C-alpha positions in Angstrom: -52.2 -3.8 87.8 -49.2 -3.3 85.3 -47.0 -7.0 84.5 -43.9 -7.1 85.6 -41.0 -6.8 82.8 -39.8 -10.3 81.4 -35.9 -8.8 82.0 -35.2 -7.2 84.8 -32.0 -5.3 86.5 -32.6 -5.2 90.7 -29.8 -3.8 92.7 -28.9 -5.4 96.0 -27.1 -5.1 99.4 -23.3 -4.9 99.5 -22.9 -3.8 95.6 -24.1 -6.4 93.6 -26.5 -6.2 90.9 -28.9 -8.7 89.9 -29.7 -10.0 85.9 -32.9 -11.9 86.1 -34.8 -13.2 83.4 -38.5 -14.4 84.1 -38.2 -14.1 87.4 -34.7 -16.1 87.6 -31.2 -14.3 87.8 -29.3 -15.4 85.2 -26.0 -13.4 86.3 -25.0 -10.9 89.0 -22.2 -7.9 89.0 -20.4 -7.2 91.6 -18.8 -4.2 92.4 -17.6 -3.6 96.5 -14.3 -1.8 96.7 -12.7 -4.9 98.7 -12.7 -6.7 95.6 -9.7 -5.5 92.6 -12.2 -4.7 90.2 -15.9 -5.2 89.2 -17.1 -8.8 87.6 -20.1 -10.9 87.1 -20.6 -14.1 88.5 -22.3 -16.3 88.3 -23.0 -16.7 84.7 -25.7 -19.1 84.9 -26.8 -21.9 82.6 -30.6 -23.3 82.3 -29.8 -25.9 85.0 -28.9 -22.6 87.0 -25.3 -24.0 87.2 -22.9 -21.6 86.7 -20.5 -21.8 83.5 -17.9 -19.6 85.0 -16.3 -19.6 88.3 -14.2 -18.0 90.6 -9.5 -18.4 90.3 -8.1 -20.9 88.5 -8.8 -24.9 89.4 -5.1 -25.4 90.2 -2.9 -22.2 90.5 -4.1 -20.1 93.7 -1.2 -17.4 91.7 -4.4 -16.8 89.3 -6.6 -16.0 92.2 -7.4 -12.5 89.8 -9.3 -14.9 87.2 -12.7 -13.6 88.8 -15.2 -15.5 86.1 -15.5 -12.2 83.5 -14.0 -9.5 84.5 -12.6 -6.1 82.6 -8.6 -5.7 82.8 -5.8 -4.9 80.9 -2.1 -6.1 81.5 0.2 -3.1 80.8 -1.9 0.6 80.6 1.3 3.6 80.2 3.3 0.5 81.7 0.8 -0.3 84.9 -0.4 -3.6 85.7 -4.4 -3.3 86.0 -4.3 -7.5 85.2 -2.8 -9.0 88.3 -4.3 -8.3 92.0 -2.1 -5.2 93.5 -2.2 -1.3 93.8 -3.6 -0.6 90.5 -7.8 -0.8 90.8 -10.4 -0.3 88.7 -13.5 1.1 91.0 -17.2 1.6 89.8 -17.8 5.2 90.7 -21.5 5.5 90.0 -24.4 3.7 87.8 -26.6 6.1 85.4 -29.1 3.5 84.0 -31.0 0.7 85.4 -33.6 -0.4 82.6 -36.0 -3.4 82.9 -37.7 -4.4 79.6 -39.4 -7.5 78.0 -37.0 -8.3 75.9 -33.8 -6.6 76.9 -32.8 -4.8 80.2 -29.5 -2.4 80.8 -27.3 -1.6 83.1 -25.0 1.3 82.3 -22.0 2.5 85.0 -18.9 4.3 85.1 -15.4 2.6 86.5 -12.5 4.6 87.3 -8.9 3.3 86.5 -7.0 4.2 89.4 -2.8 3.3 89.5 -3.2 3.1 93.6 -0.6 6.0 94.0 -2.8 9.0 92.1 -6.1 9.0 93.3 -7.0 10.9 90.0 -8.1 8.1 87.5 -6.3 7.7 84.7 -9.0 6.9 82.6 -12.9 6.4 83.2 -14.5 3.2 81.2 -18.4 4.1 80.4 -20.0 0.8 80.5 -23.1 0.0 79.4 -24.2 -3.9 79.5 -27.8 -5.8 78.1 -28.9 -8.7 78.9 -31.1 -10.3 76.0 -33.6 -13.3 76.2 -33.8 -15.2 72.9 -36.5 -17.6 71.3 -34.8 -20.6 72.2 -34.7 -19.5 76.3 -31.0 -18.7 75.7 -29.6 -15.3 76.5 -26.5 -13.0 76.0 -24.8 -10.5 77.9 -23.8 -7.4 75.1 -21.0 -5.4 76.9 -20.6 -2.1 75.4 -17.2 0.1 76.6 -15.8 3.3 76.0 -12.4 4.2 77.5 -12.2 8.3 78.0 -8.8 9.1 79.2 -8.0 12.5 82.1 -5.3 13.0 79.7 -5.0 14.1 76.1 -4.2 10.1 75.3 -3.3 7.2 76.6 -1.4 4.2 75.1 -2.9 0.2 76.1 0.4 -1.5 75.3 0.5 -4.9 73.3 0.5 -7.5 75.7 -2.0 -11.0 75.4 -4.6 -9.9 78.2 -7.0 -7.2 78.0 -9.9 -6.0 77.9 -12.7 -8.9 78.7 -11.8 -12.1 80.1 -13.3 -15.3 80.9 -12.5 -17.9 83.2 -15.0 -21.3 83.0 -16.5 -23.5 85.4 -13.7 -26.0 85.9 -16.0 -28.9 84.2 -16.1 -27.0 81.2 -12.2 -26.5 80.5 -10.7 -29.2 78.5 -7.8 -29.9 80.8 -9.9 -30.4 84.4 -13.0 -31.8 82.5 -15.1 -32.6 79.1 -15.4 -29.0 77.5 -14.4 -28.5 74.2 -12.6 -24.9 72.6 -14.0 -24.0 69.4 -13.4 -20.9 66.9 -15.3 -19.1 64.5 -12.8 -21.2 61.5 -13.9 -24.6 62.8 -10.5 -25.3 64.3 -10.7 -26.3 67.6 -8.1 -27.0 71.0 -5.9 -24.4 72.4 -3.1 -25.2 69.9 -4.9 -24.3 67.1 -6.5 -21.6 68.2 -4.0 -19.8 70.4 -3.0 -16.3 68.8 -5.4 -17.0 65.6 -7.7 -14.6 64.4 -11.3 -15.8 64.9 -14.8 -13.7 65.0 -16.4 -15.5 67.9 -14.8 -18.1 70.5 -16.4 -21.3 72.0 -16.0 -23.0 75.2 -18.8 -26.1 75.7 -18.7 -28.9 78.1 -20.6 -30.5 80.9 -22.3 -28.8 84.2 -23.8 -30.8 86.4 -28.2 -31.2 86.8 -30.6 -32.5 88.3 -33.2 -34.5 88.1 -36.7 -34.4 89.5 -35.6 -37.0 92.4 -32.8 -34.7 92.9 -30.2 -37.1 91.0 -27.3 -35.7 89.5 -27.1 -35.5 85.5 -25.2 -34.2 83.7 -26.1 -31.1 81.1 -24.3 -30.0 78.3 -24.0 -26.1 78.2 -21.1 -23.5 76.7 -20.7 -19.5 76.2 -19.9 -18.2 72.7 -17.7 -15.2 73.0 -17.7 -12.6 70.1 -15.8 -9.9 69.0 -17.7 -6.4 67.1 -16.6 -5.7 63.7 -16.7 -2.2 65.1 -13.5 -3.0 67.2 -10.0 -2.2 66.1 -8.5 -5.0 66.1 -11.2 -7.1 64.4 -11.1 -10.3 63.6 -9.6 -10.5 67.1 -6.9 -12.5 67.8 -7.7 -14.8 70.7 -6.0 -15.8 74.3 -7.4 -19.5 74.8 -6.2 -22.3 77.3 -6.9 -25.5 77.6 -7.3 -24.9 81.9 -10.3 -23.0 81.2 -9.5 -19.4 80.1 -11.0 -17.3 76.7 -9.9 -13.8 75.9 -10.1 -11.4 72.8 -7.0 -9.9 72.8 -7.5 -6.4 71.1 -3.6 -5.7 72.1 -2.3 -9.2 70.7 -0.4 -7.6 67.7 0.2 -3.8 68.9 -0.8 -1.3 71.2 -4.2 0.7 71.0 -4.8 4.4 71.8 -7.7 6.4 73.5 -8.3 10.2 73.4 -10.3 12.7 74.5 -10.5 13.6 70.9 -11.2 10.2 69.4 -12.1 7.5 72.9 -11.5 4.0 72.1 -14.7 2.1 72.0 -15.0 -2.0 72.6 -17.8 -4.4 72.3 -17.8 -8.1 73.1 -21.5 -10.2 73.4 -21.6 -13.3 75.6 -24.4 -16.0 74.5 -25.0 -18.9 76.8 -26.0 -21.6 75.1 -27.5 -25.1 76.1 -25.8 -28.2 74.1 -22.9 -27.8 72.4 -22.1 -24.7 70.1 -23.8 -25.0 66.5 -21.5 -23.1 64.1 -24.6 -21.7 62.1 -26.7 -20.7 64.8 -23.2 -18.2 65.8 -22.8 -16.9 62.6 -26.4 -16.3 62.4 -26.2 -14.5 65.9 -23.1 -12.4 65.4 -24.8 -11.8 62.1 -28.1 -10.2 64.1 -26.3 -8.8 66.6 -23.2 -6.4 64.1 -26.7 -4.8 62.8 -27.7 -3.4 66.8 -27.2 -0.2 67.5 -24.3 1.0 69.8 -25.8 3.0 72.7 -24.9 6.3 74.8 -25.7 7.9 78.0 -27.3 10.9 77.9 -29.2 13.3 80.4 -32.5 12.5 80.4 -35.5 15.0 80.3 -38.2 12.6 81.6 -39.7 12.7 85.2 -37.8 11.5 88.3 -35.1 9.7 85.9 -31.4 11.5 85.8 -29.6 9.4 82.7 -31.3 7.2 79.6 -29.6 5.4 77.0 -30.0 6.0 73.6 -29.1 5.0 69.9 -25.4 6.3 69.0 -22.8 6.2 67.1 -20.2 3.9 66.2 
């Protein structure tokens, strides 16, 4: 009898997909049409508490902050950031691939303006969950944006493309969290709008002993910007209320065209304890060596698509 793979991608009812390591769910992908856009929630620490949350702890006009999600504020002047008519929809999935050290999912997302049923663009998203030797894990998020027209401009904005809303107890303002950049600077005033290879948010989450008594455990998430991204090293939009995002269009617009589609890649590292800058830099060095992937037609029986190493 063959062994169940250590890392698994398991589709679930109600338009959800579970990402598991050694039988334990680490995160879940939600893509139901009743949401304005897909998102990951929870994103669990080793204590099985989520490092992210749905919405802002004190501002109801931030309900579009859905844990970990893709969006952009200005696409041809159209707001895909706030909740409204523009929607991002999952059109189809290509690959659910289990493995011993890594599991992968590939899907196609369509960005629709809410008036014309034809999408403005589609986003090919490849997600890899990877188990690390210290029992931490990473989510590697690779996106390729294909416009339906010859060219589309993502305009200048702080908001886009990958957003993270951390748990209340991890935020600086509402909890005991710390924001740290690769530069060594800490805190919103010294990190907002500054270039950094990575950004980390770490703080306390609830944990429980064998008797069920609540304790605290420090956990965190380090968010890396890939050197292949056109804005690398990116400027960051970070807030003490529990928010961080790599702002690819902070200094100016980016274009995606049929001839040269925009490619972006980010890494989220979920770790125990406060961030270790030396370990984060080492992880970045290893990550940037990993190949970019692409979806191709499969020649294997009972499989329509597969992933192979592609060009950056």
